[in-house]
C-alpha positions in Angstrom: 90.5 116.1 88.4 90.7 115.8 84.7 89.1 112.8 83.0 89.3 110.4 80.2 86.5 110.9 77.6 85.3 108.4 75.1 84.6 109.0 71.4 83.0 105.5 71.4 82.5 102.8 74.0 81.1 100.0 71.9 82.4 96.7 70.6 83.3 96.0 67.0 79.7 95.6 65.9 78.0 98.1 68.1 77.4 100.8 65.6 75.2 102.9 67.9 78.0 103.4 70.4 80.9 103.2 67.9 84.3 101.6 68.5 85.9 102.1 71.9 88.4 105.0 71.9 89.2 107.6 74.5 91.2 110.7 74.8 92.8 112.9 77.5 93.7 116.5 77.1 96.6 118.0 79.0 97.0 121.7 77.8 98.3 121.4 74.2 98.9 117.6 74.3 96.2 115.1 73.4 96.5 111.4 74.4 94.4 109.1 72.2 93.7 105.5 73.0 93.0 103.5 69.8 91.6 104.8 66.5 88.8 102.5 65.2 86.4 102.9 62.3 84.7 106.3 62.9 87.2 107.7 65.4 89.3 109.9 63.0 86.1 111.4 61.5 84.9 112.3 65.0 88.2 113.9 65.9 88.1 116.0 62.8 84.3 116.8 63.1 84.6 117.9 66.7 87.8 119.9 65.9 89.6 118.2 68.7 93.0 118.9 67.1 92.6 122.7 67.2 95.2 124.2 69.4 97.0 120.8 69.8 100.8 120.7 69.5 101.4 117.1 70.4 99.3 114.0 69.7 100.2 110.8 71.5 98.3 107.8 70.0 98.3 104.7 72.3 97.4 101.5 70.4 96.2 98.4 72.4 96.1 96.0 69.4 95.8 95.9 65.7 92.2 94.8 65.2 90.2 97.0 62.8 87.9 98.3 65.5 90.9 99.8 67.2 93.1 101.0 64.3 91.2 101.2 61.1 91.1 105.0 60.9 94.6 105.5 62.2 96.0 106.0 58.7 93.3 108.5 57.7 94.0 110.5 60.9 97.7 110.5 60.2 97.1 111.6 56.6 94.8 114.4 57.7 97.4 115.7 60.1 100.0 115.5 57.4 97.9 117.5 55.0 96.1 120.0 57.3 97.8 120.0 60.7 101.5 120.0 60.0 102.2 121.8 63.2 101.2 118.8 65.3 103.9 116.4 66.5 102.6 112.8 66.4 104.0 110.0 68.5 102.6 106.4 68.5 102.9 104.1 71.4 102.8 100.4 70.5 105.4 97.8 71.5 105.6 96.0 68.2 106.9 98.7 65.9 107.5 96.4 63.0 103.9 95.1 62.8 102.4 98.6 63.1 104.7 100.0 60.4 103.7 97.0 58.1 100.1 97.8 58.7 100.5 101.5 57.8 102.6 100.6 54.8 99.8 98.4 53.5 97.8 101.7 53.3 100.7 103.3 51.6 101.5 105.5 54.6 105.3 105.3 54.9 106.1 108.6 56.7 108.5 108.3 59.6 106.2 108.7 62.5 107.9 107.8 65.8 106.6 104.5 67.2 107.8 103.8 70.8 107.0 101.1 73.3 106.5 103.4 76.3 106.7 107.1 77.3 108.2 108.3 80.5 109.0 111.9 81.1 108.4 114.7 83.6 104.8 115.0 82.6 103.5 111.5 82.0 104.3 107.8 82.4 102.7 105.4 79.9 103.8 101.9 79.8 102.3 98.6 78.4 101.3 95.4 80.1 101.0 92.4 77.7 97.6 90.8 78.0 95.5 88.0 76.6 93.3 88.5 73.6 93.4 87.4 69.9 96.9 87.9 68.8 99.2 90.5 70.3 97.4 92.9 72.7 98.4 95.3 75.4 96.9 97.1 78.4 98.5 100.4 79.7 99.2 102.2 82.9 98.7 105.9 82.4 100.1 108.2 85.1 100.1 112.0 85.4 100.0 114.4 88.2 96.3 114.9 87.8 95.1 111.5 86.6 96.3 107.9 87.2 94.6 104.9 85.6 94.9 101.5 84.0 93.4 101.0 80.6 92.7 97.3 79.7 92.1 97.4 76.0 90.6 94.1 74.8 91.5 91.3 77.2 90.2 88.1 78.7 92.0 88.6 82.0 91.8 91.1 84.8 95.1 92.5 86.0 95.3 91.7 89.7 98.1 94.3 90.1 95.9 97.0 88.7 93.0 96.1 91.0 95.3 96.1 93.9 96.6 99.6 93.0 93.0 100.8 92.7 92.2 99.4 96.2 95.3 101.2 97.7 94.5 104.5 95.9 97.7 104.3 93.8 95.6 104.8 90.7 92.3 106.7 90.5 90.4 104.6 88.0 90.3 101.4 86.1 89.0 101.5 82.6 88.0 97.9 81.6 86.4 96.1 78.8 83.4 93.9 79.6 81.3 91.2 78.0 78.1 89.7 79.4 79.3 86.1 78.8 82.5 84.3 79.5 84.9 83.6 76.6 88.6 83.1 75.8 89.0 86.6 74.4 87.0 89.0 76.5 86.4 89.6 80.3 82.9 88.7 81.4 80.9 90.7 84.0 80.8 87.9 86.5 84.6 87.7 86.6 84.9 91.5 87.1 82.3 91.3 89.9 84.1 88.5 91.6 87.5 90.3 91.5 86.4 93.9 92.3 84.7 94.8 95.6 81.4 96.6 95.5 83.0 99.5 97.5 85.3 100.5 94.7 83.2 99.6 91.6 82.3 103.3 91.1 86.0 103.8 90.2 85.8 101.2 87.5 84.6 102.5 84.1 83.5 99.7 81.8 83.7 99.9 78.0 83.6 97.9 74.7 79.9 97.1 75.2 78.3 94.7 72.7 74.7 95.9 73.5 72.6 97.9 75.9 71.8 94.9 78.0 75.4 94.7 79.1 75.4 98.4 79.9 72.3 98.1 82.1 73.6 94.9 83.9 77.0 96.6 84.6 75.2 99.6 86.2 73.1 97.3 88.3 76.2 95.8 89.7 77.6 99.2 90.7 80.1 99.7 87.9 80.5 103.0 86.1 80.1 103.5 82.4 82.8 105.1 80.3 81.7 108.7 79.6 81.1 109.6 76.0 82.4 113.0 74.8 79.8 115.6 74.1 80.8 118.9 72.5 
């Protein structure tokens, strides 16, 4: 089974692990979840766009640790990778276009709310964070998962699908302590049975203590890409 790989799995101020962002390769199509501060530079450095014909960028929300290198990535493709067709998935097209326009990027890149075709189904689930934020279901023949983005709630439907085997994995953010904007480890432990925690990959770590405590409780850690 193919897997989702992470260019970073840290929170906004975890500079060792970098901003949380993940990608999935399906032949000549790359699906990218978020594009925070160093993500564009990593994509370029690792030459991940070589042999790519389609890039689908899935944005969870517009905080800087999730979108601040989106414009550099789009500009790089415009200048050096003109053969790549880019599509962005984000339900609020107006806000995203305003953000890109603030960086003087006004090219007509398609921005859609969901993608459903013969190869993949990607659709949003509005969630609770600071401002407008979305989680996503991502379904292909080889890989089916739910990606939480930043959220203070656990989607019971996604947990139920994981229990029934309707999705393979749950990728979820985690914080050590309870707050109104992030999901704490105790809540995840209460809602997700120990028997399936190995199918739950946690991300958006603020520090190493959170990583270690997550592992102690049987959760998996989102895998960082290594070339």
